[in-house]
KOLLOTOR-31541 format. One record per residue (C-alpha): x, y, z. Coordinates in steps of 0.05 Angstrom, whole numbers, padded with zeros to 5 digits, always signed. Example, Ala and Ser with C-alpha at 12.3 -4.5 7.8 and 13.67 -1.06 7.14 Angstrom:
<nodes>
+00246-00090+00156+00273-00021+00143
</nodes>
This chain:
<nodes>
+03608+01113+00094+03636+01068+00148+03699+01029+00156+03741+01020+00091+03678+01010+00047+03698+01073+00009+03767+01051-00002+03783+01039-00072+03810+00969-00091+03833+00981-00159+03832+01039-00217+03823+01005-00288+03876+01023-00334+03863+01081-00381+03801+01100-00343+03783+01171-00325+03804+01162-00257+03875+01134-00270+03886+01196-00318+03865+01244-00260+03917+01206-00213+03871+01171-00164+03906+01107-00138+03888+01043-00105+03877+01051-00034+03854+01120-00035+03781+01137-00005+03726+01171-00044+03694+01221+00000+03652+01264-00042+03633+01284-00110+03618+01354-00132+03609+01368-00054+03562+01313-00048+03578+01261+00001+03581+01190-00033+03545+01137+00015+03538+01075-00030+03551+01057-00104+03485+01093-00127+03513+01158-00102+03576+01146-00141+03542+01128-00203+03486+01185-00204+03541+01243-00178+03599+01222-00225+03553+01220-00284+03569+01287-00318+03628+01302-00367+03668+01341-00310+03668+01324-00234+03704+01345-00174+03727+01284-00134+03747+01296-00062+03791+01235-00039+03840+01217+00016+03908+01187+00012+03948+01168+00073+03906+01211+00119+03906+01274+00076+03850+01298+00031+03862+01321-00041+03813+01336-00094+03821+01318-00175+03777+01340-00233+03753+01277-00274+03738+01295-00346+03702+01241-00388+03641+01231-00435+03575+01240-00398+03553+01170-00370+03621+01142-00373+03648+01099-00321+03697+01135-00278+03739+01071-00271+03743+01058-00196+03728+00988-00162+03720+00992-00086+03738+00947-00027+03660+00936-00019+03620+00931-00084+03558+00972-00059+03604+01013-00012+03553+01007+00046+03543+00925+00054+03489+00888+00026+03419+00896+00057+03386+00825+00079+03311+00810+00074+03267+00827+00136+03214+00783+00114+03189+00708+00130+03155+00693+00059+03111+00632+00063+03137+00605-00004+03217+00632+00006+03260+00580-00026+03320+00596+00018+03277+00565+00078+03265+00506+00039+03336+00482+00029+03370+00429+00075+03419+00448+00132+03495+00442+00119+03505+00478+00052+03547+00538+00042+03528+00597+00083+03522+00642+00024+03463+00606+00000+03422+00619+00062+03434+00692+00054+03370+00731+00028+03382+00800-00006+03328+00858-00010+03367+00915-00031+03345+00967-00082+03419+00980-00105+03423+00905-00127+03352+00910-00158+03381+00970-00204+03448+00937-00214+03440+00867-00226+03363+00854-00236+03346+00825-00167+03277+00830-00139+03263+00864-00074+03196+00872-00033+03207+00948-00008+03190+00924+00063+03253+00949+00092+03256+01014+00056+03249+01079+00092+03216+01141+00070+03284+01169+00060+03307+01118+00020+03243+01116-00022+03251+01184-00037+03326+01179-00060+03300+01130-00112+03254+01179-00138+03304+01235-00131+03357+01202-00166+03310+01169-00217+03337+01100-00201+03302+01063-00254+03287+01010-00273+03272+00970-00206+03248+00902-00201+03194+00890-00144+03167+00823-00121+03093+00844-00114+03056+00777-00105+02989+00814-00084+02958+00880-00079+02923+00866-00020+02954+00898+00038+02931+00843+00092+02945+00788+00046+03013+00812+00031+03032+00816+00096+03014+00746+00111+03053+00719+00048+03112+00761+00064+03107+00744+00137+03118+00815+00154+03070+00867+00183+03103+00918+00149+03092+00889+00083+03031+00923+00061+03069+00988+00066+03107+00964+00007+03047+00970-00039+03043+01050-00023+03121+01055-00040+03107+01016-00106+03052+01067-00123+03095+01127-00106+03145+01103-00153+03098+01093-00207+03070+01162-00200+03142+01190-00205+03151+01151-00272+03202+01102-00240+03204+01039-00290+03177+00979-00253+03185+00905-00271+03142+00863-00221+03133+00787-00210+03081+00749-00175+03099+00685-00145+03031+00645-00149+03010+00601-00089+02948+00562-00097+02898+00580-00049+02927+00643-00030+02937+00693-00092+02916+00656-00152+02842+00657-00184+02803+00717-00163+02860+00751-00119+02908+00740-00180+02849+00777-00223+02852+00836-00173+02923+00839-00172+02931+00843-00241+02878+00900-00250+02910+00942-00193+02978+00936-00228+02951+00947-00295+02923+01018-00269+02997+01037-00256+03018+01031-00331+03058+01057-00360+03108+01058-00301+03093+00982-00291+03125+00956-00350+03118+00883-00339+03092+00829-00290+03116+00758-00293+03069+00700-00256+03105+00646-00230+03085+00582-00201+03113+00570-00127+03170+00528-00127+03165+00474-00064+03218+00429-00045+03218+00365+00004+03244+00404+00060+03180+00439+00089+03170+00411+00151+03151+00467+00197+03133+00516+00142+03070+00545+00118+03030+00492+00084+03024+00504+00009+02995+00465-00050+03039+00458-00120+03011+00472-00181+02983+00415-00225+02974+00409-00294+02901+00434-00293+02909+00491-00247+02968+00513-00286+02930+00509-00352+02871+00555-00316+02925+00602-00294+02953+00612-00364+02885+00621-00393+02868+00672-00340+02934+00715-00348+02930+00706-00426+02858+00733-00432+02875+00792-00385+02939+00808-00420+02901+00817-00489+02859+00869-00454+02923+00909-00430+02949+00900-00503+02886+00933-00532+02885+00984-00470+02955+01001-00459+02992+00978-00523+03029+00921-00484+03005+00854-00452+03047+00881-00391+03028+00807-00355+03066+00738-00379+03066+00670-00348+03136+00638-00336+03160+00583-00379+03149+00539-00319+03072+00554-00316+03069+00534-00387+03105+00468-00382+03063+00456-00320+03006+00461-00361+03029+00419-00415+03018+00477-00466+03066+00502-00518+03102+00566-00505+03077+00626-00547+03113+00655-00609+03166+00699-00607+03124+00764-00621+03082+00749-00559+03144+00767-00513+03149+00842-00527+03227+00841-00526+03232+00795-00471+03228+00845-00417+03231+00792-00361+03274+00737-00395+03321+00730-00334+03257+00709-00290+03246+00653-00338+03194+00689-00380+03204+00669-00455+03268+00633-00443+03245+00571-00483+03221+00612-00540+03283+00652-00546+03317+00588-00549+03275+00557-00600+03284+00619-00645+03361+00626-00634+03368+00548-00644+03328+00550-00716+03371+00608-00739+03432+00577-00720+03410+00514-00753+03393+00549-00822+03456+00583-00822+03502+00521-00807+03539+00487-00861+03559+00425-00814+03580+00370-00824+03560+00336-00759+03620+00296-00734+03571+00243-00705+03606+00242-00632+03569+00202-00586+03549+00248-00524+03494+00260-00473+03457+00332-00457+03437+00323-00384+03381+00376-00360+03325+00383-00313+03258+00346-00328+03218+00406-00348+03267+00419-00401+03278+00350-00432+03223+00351-00475+03245+00416-00508+03318+00392-00514+03297+00332-00547+03257+00367-00599+03315+00416-00617+03357+00354-00622+03307+00320-00672+03305+00389-00716+03383+00381-00715+03379+00308-00737+03330+00326-00793+03388+00363-00825+03444+00322-00801+03424+00249-00788+03486+00232-00757+03476+00270-00696+03486+00221-00640+03469+00261-00573+03420+00229-00526+03377+00281-00479+03379+00252-00405+03330+00291-00352+03357+00284-00283+03305+00279-00228+03315+00329-00173+03324+00279-00113+03363+00334-00072+03306+00379-00068+03250+00335-00086+03220+00313-00155+03173+00375-00158+03233+00420-00170+03244+00401-00243+03286+00460-00268+03360+00452-00293+03392+00504-00253+03374+00472-00187+03412+00408-00204+03463+00384-00158+03532+00349-00178+03510+00289-00131+03442+00275-00168+03479+00287-00236+03533+00237-00218+03483+00187-00187+03442+00184-00247+03490+00179-00300+03541+00135-00267+03537+00069-00308+03503+00093-00367+03535+00097-00436+03555+00169-00441+03597+00166-00500+03652+00214-00501+03619+00275-00466+03572+00299-00418+03541+00371-00433+03508+00412-00383+03483+00483-00378+03524+00533-00338+03462+00550-00301+03474+00491-00257+03534+00522-00232+03555+00579-00184+03562+00646-00228+03631+00646-00254+03648+00580-00222+03655+00510-00238+03614+00487-00171+03545+00460-00168+03496+00478-00108+03525+00420-00068+03594+00443-00077+03610+00385-00126+03657+00410-00174+03653+00397-00254+03723+00363-00241+03694+00322-00189+03633+00297-00229+03678+00286-00297+03727+00239-00253+03665+00199-00223+03634+00191-00293+03690+00174-00332+03685+00225-00387+03693+00301-00387+03632+00342-00363+03627+00403-00407+03586+00468-00382+03557+00507-00446+03529+00576-00447+03453+00585-00452+03427+00595-00523+03410+00560-00587+03478+00572-00623+03519+00536-00561+03472+00479-00562+03470+00465-00636+03553+00467-00629+03546+00412-00573+03497+00368-00621+03547+00376-00683+03610+00367-00641
</nodes>
């Protein structure tokens, strides 16, 4: 560990570490004689019921024994969350969304992470291109699982092209070694027309299916293209016809996988169904929603949760005039749900207004990428009633700030009505309709 990254920032109240006398400001050196280099070492070596922690306080080393339940968190938070810095991406992907953003936005939006620790801890996807043999072996030795991997293609040459990295083909071998070692893998394919769709997509699915049961799920996602692509690799967006063909192709092969492996394995994202003009499949299709955070089954889960919440509700609806602002792709779904609520409570008085993404370009139609500027520009002057509801996915995680640094308070002030973020899910949406 370098610098102060192993310094303990805080010790949680009542935790095993606090009971053992560990204090904020101490440095963690080793656990049971094993040097701790990052957060994964910390979690792995501190798993047992009893562990010997070697620490340093005011330049002097000391040791304590921590006693706890197996798997219980010791209760330490470090100055650096990962304890070894965040690893950045070494690729130049032809479809990278970060490269398609305008200049002048906050610096954090331009950082591309490709870190196995974040994949395990937060569910982010990695490409395996910057992973050394030693690091890959550590994943196997420590049984770090599940891991989310951006595959895109199982053809080494094409993967080098798509990821803009001459070492990208090597990531396929690492993926195979993880699968042979029983590491659970959730994968994604960003599908780019003319590059890895059609026959190439079929080959990729066949090769990934051979790695079952380690490969648990694979999402197929249409490439997202903004208007800021000058000088970038020429890509074609999905149209309705191609999206429909892709959905049909993936569903046909997933049915074969279901018969052969007991799981569909392959799932198109909701966005692909919306582009195709097809209804999302029923709940049982999604096998417990293994890739929900990747936009696979999110709409079906919303439908299911909303219907259950509506069946339980006893009303009455207050009939408050309000607006739900959302992305173009989700507007039809939210309108259908509003109408379901209105069938039970006729005085529901909420309009669904789709916001066109002028900031990134109209081809970007998901709610999570709507900016505060577009929200204000397209709602200003409209009859908004008493309130505007938005999904909290439009905001920076845990904050009240849009992608363009407009705050919720800014939007409320300029629109003249409160802008209210709501949690994702059918229950919170129904509450907004009935408020």
